[in-house]
N, C-alpha and C positions, 0 to 999 in steps of 0.2 A: 504494500500500500504506500502510495507516495504521500509524504508529509507536506503540508502547507502548499498543496498544488495550486491553490487559488489566492495565495498571498495573505491568507489569514488562518488563524487557528481559533476555533470557537472557545470562548472562555466560559466555564461553568458558572451558574448562579451561586451565590453565597450559600454555603452549606451543602452543595451538591458535589458528590465525588466524581472524579473523572478517571476512567480506566487508562492505565498506561497502554501504549501501543501494543506491547507484547501480550498483555492480558486480552485486549480486544481481538487480536488475531487468534489467540488460543481458545477464546470462548466461542468463536464462529464454528459452525458445523463443518467438518472436514471429510465427511463421508456422503456418498450419493444417496444412501438410504434415508437421510434426514430431509430430503426434498420431495415435492409432489411429482406426479407423472410428467406434467408439462415441463417442469424445470429439468428433470432428468433427460427428457428428449432434447431440450435445447442444449444441455451440456454435451450430450453425445454429438450433436451437430457441430458445436464449437470445436470439439476434438477432431472430428473428421475433417473439418475445414482447416483447422490448424495443421493437421498432418498433410493436407494437400499443399498448403503454403510451404511447409518445411521440406517436403520431398519433391514437389513438382509433379507428383503422380496423379494422373486423372482418375485412377481407381479410387482415390480417397473421395473425390467429388461424387463419383457414382455410388460409393458406399453411403454417403450422406443422403443422397436422393432415395436410394433403396431403403435405408433405415426409416426415413420420413414416410415413404410410401407404405411401409409395413406396419407403421404405428397406428393403432386404432384411435378413432375420434379426431383425426387430423383431416380437416376438410380440404385444405389446399397445401399439399406437402411441398410442392415446388416453391410456393410463396414463402413457406416457413423456412426452407433452406436458404432462399434468397435473402430474407431478412436477417437470419443468423449470420450469413456471409457478409452482409453489409455492415453489421455491428463489428465483426472481427476485423474487417478491412479498415474501418474508421479507427478502431483501437490500435491496430498495428501502425497506423500512420501518425497517431497522436501521442505516442508514448516514447520516452527516451530509450526504452529497452523492449526486447521482444516479449510477447505474451508467452507465458509458460503454461502450455496445455499438455495434459497427460494423454497417454494412449487411450483410445475409446473403451477398451476393456477394463481399465483401472477403476477400482472402487473408491480410491481416495481422491481428494481434490488438491490441486496446487493452490498456492496463495492467490494467483490471478484468477483461477476458476472460482474460488470462494468469493472474490470480488465481483465476478460476472454474475454469480448467483444473487449477490446482494443487489446489484443493479436491476436484475430481472424482478426480484421480490419487491423492490421499491416501486418499480413501474407498475406492477400488478396490484400493489396495495392502494394506489391512487391517493396517497396522503400528500397534501400540498407541501411542496418544498423538500420532501424527503428524497425524491429522485435526484433533484438538482444537487443536493448536498453530497449524495453518494457519488454522483458523476464527478463532481468537483474534486473529490478525494482521489479518484481513480485515474483521471486523465489530466494532461497538462492544459494550460490555458490555450484557447483557440479552437478546441475540439469539443467543448462542453455542449454546445447547441446541437451539433451533428450527432453526438453520442446520445443525447437525450431523445432526439427524434427517432434514432435507430432502435434504441431499447424500447421505447413506447410502441413502435410499430411491431416489433417482435412480440411484445407482451399481449398485443391485440389478436394474434393469430389463434 
């Protein structure tokens, strides 16, 4: 997680405790079993797409589309893959380092994947300001608007 990505650090109210960054990371779920079906599907797609970027193999893209096609309750699998790919593409271009995505079969989450799941959960919760806050912590300045639009579009699939 990038610290101070938007040139400010929220200051807690008087008497309110603030988690140290390590505690915040350790308290976040790090296993795919702790997420709902939609989030697990999105995570798998992020991983297939990440593998496609890392290897340049078109088989990874085919695997993403096949996985989405085979998932029950997905109305438009191609659109879902496209929206997941758009988010990954924006995040790859807007960060100072590469995204760390685990292999599709891995049961654990990387730190970046945990943050992706936070982004998706914030977009799906529709709490005012929550998504913008999470986006601000995850991406550098200049990509917040595009990231917010992309994660909102993915959350609506």
